[in-house]
C-alpha positions in Angstrom: 0.0 0.0 0.1 1.4 3.5 -0.9 0.9 6.4 1.4 1.0 10.0 0.2 1.9 13.0 2.1 -0.4 15.7 1.0 0.3 19.5 1.5 -3.1 21.2 2.0 -3.3 24.9 2.8 -6.4 26.4 4.4 -6.8 30.1 3.9 -8.1 31.9 7.1 -9.3 35.4 6.9 -8.1 37.9 9.4 -10.3 40.8 8.2 -13.1 42.4 10.3 -15.8 41.1 8.0 -16.3 37.3 8.5 -15.9 35.2 5.4 -18.8 33.2 4.1 -16.4 30.7 2.5 -12.7 29.8 2.1 -10.6 27.6 0.0 -8.6 24.4 0.4 -5.5 24.2 -1.9 -3.4 21.2 -2.5 -0.2 22.8 -3.5 1.5 19.6 -4.8 -1.4 19.0 -7.4 -1.7 22.7 -8.6 -0.1 23.4 -12.0 -0.6 27.0 -12.2 -3.3 27.0 -15.0 -5.2 29.9 -13.3 -8.6 28.4 -14.3 -9.7 28.9 -10.7 -8.7 32.7 -10.8 -10.6 33.1 -14.1 -13.8 31.4 -13.1 -14.1 33.0 -9.6 -17.4 35.1 -9.9 -16.3 37.5 -7.1 -12.6 37.8 -8.1 -11.5 36.6 -4.7 -8.5 34.7 -6.2 -5.4 35.9 -7.8 -2.2 34.4 -9.1 0.6 35.5 -6.7 4.4 34.9 -6.6 4.3 31.8 -4.3 5.6 28.8 -6.1 5.0 25.0 -5.3 7.7 22.4 -5.3 7.5 22.0 -9.1 7.9 25.6 -9.8 4.3 26.7 -10.6 2.6 29.7 -9.5 0.0 29.2 -7.0 -3.4 30.9 -6.6 -4.0 33.0 -3.5 -7.2 34.0 -1.8 -6.6 37.9 -2.0 -10.1 38.9 -0.9 -11.2 36.4 1.6 -14.2 38.5 2.8 -15.6 38.1 -0.9 -15.2 34.4 -1.0 -18.7 32.7 -1.0 -17.5 29.2 -1.0 -19.4 28.4 -4.2 -16.6 25.9 -5.4 -16.5 27.1 -9.0 -12.8 27.3 -8.5 -12.7 23.5 -7.7 -15.3 22.6 -10.3 -13.0 24.1 -13.1 -9.7 22.9 -11.7 -8.4 20.1 -14.0 -6.1 18.7 -11.3 -8.6 18.9 -8.4 -6.0 21.0 -6.5 -8.5 23.5 -4.9 -11.8 23.3 -3.3 -14.1 26.2 -2.3 -16.1 25.5 1.0 
């Protein structure tokens, strides 16, 4: 049986307005295609300078108070690297 170590990042908001949703990002699966950013209806995501182990740019939750948890980012991700909740 093969065991995989998965690096998942949960984005927690620190703003005064509580977030309705957030994202979980598996950094090892992300290939930097930016579909999650393009299909976010509230523009809560953006590609930032952070890189994963493979050298791909990762999406970042830049406007956490706008995130609704609709999971359109996860629906359009071809690698199942991101989930909106």
